[in-house]
C-alpha positions, 0 to 999 in steps of 0.5 A: 500500500501507499499513503500520502502522509507516511512511508513504510520502508521494509528491508526484507533481508534484515527485517528492519522496517521504518515508518516515517511521517512525511509532513515536514512543512507541518512539522509532521503533525498528525491528522486523522488521515495520517493516524489512519495511515499509520494504523494501516502501515503497522498492520502491513509491517506486521504482516511483512514480518518486521523484526524491528520497527523505527518510527521517524519524522521527515525533515530536519525540524520535527519527529512529530510536533503533535496532533492537528490543532486546526482540526481539533479547535471546533470539535464537539465532545463526541467528535473529540471522543472519536479522535481520542479513540483513533489515537489510542488505537494507534498507540495501542497497536504500537505498544503491542506490535510483535517486534521491538519499536524505536522512536527516533526523536530528532527535532520537536516531539510535542503532545501527540508526538510524545504520546507516539514515542511513549507507546514505543519500546525504546526512545532515542533522542538527538541532542537538539530534540525538544520534547513536551506534553504541552497540551495544557496550554491548549486548554486540554490534557494528553489524550492518546495515553500520555497521562498513563504511560508517562507516569510509568516511565518517569514517575508520578511527580515528574510526569505531573510537572511535565503535564501541569506546566507543559514544560519543554525539555531537551534531549539531555534532560529527557534522558536524565529523567528517563523519558528516553533511554539514549541521547545521541549527538545530532551528527551521529543520530542516523548512524546510531539508529541504524545500528540499534535497529539492526542489532534488535532485528538480529535477535531471535524473533520468537524470544523477542516477541515473548519478552515484549509480551511479558514485559508489557504485562507488568502494567496490566495486572498483578505480579502473580498474573505477570509471573504466570504469563512469564512462565508460559512464554518462557517454556513455550520457547523451548523446542523452537529453532532459535532456542535450540540454535542459541543454546547449541551455539553457546555450547559450541562457542560460535555465533548463533544463526537465528531464523 
């Protein structure tokens, strides 16, 4: 499939897939059409067997600067509910995507852009990146998962400061508070993203998927239910090619050849 506001690039050899929002003149702001395209592209990436998925924004200025304010300004409550549900579907699809997802935060990431990044497994920011849950200054709050995912990532008080004050932080501060896992010099950003995505894609796919499912379950229920899921996921990997190959390679002191 092809879309007007995003691209999906699949490397069939490595399994590294890149989904790029391509509205640089609008700082990659998320319209309804763009969100629907992302939803479709995620399903296509999964069907193509993506082993690592990078989410990026086109141009030099923004990752995703937020939702489309010109669309939101006159929304009724029912219309806003439908828009929120679409944003949640996209974020949930990212969070549950079967392969590791990486937000490549280069430039502005505000509002819905932050929420898109929060739904990814890993976040890498360029030094010049600027991030913020800035909705409060529009008279609203984060509506695509930010009130929930941000607190789990950075802690309650830090999340409340970011949301209540609409603070904007740079890449270094984002790394310091745990919003992103890594901050990279601007000149080395693309190279580091390629390196990380390739490393993730080279890991055994079944084990990585099971690990993601178990790690995500931490937030979905009690520790007891999470531990039960972990046991099932762990034991279910035995007998797979990657489990046999990984352990044989370790014993034979060689590099594994995963499927």
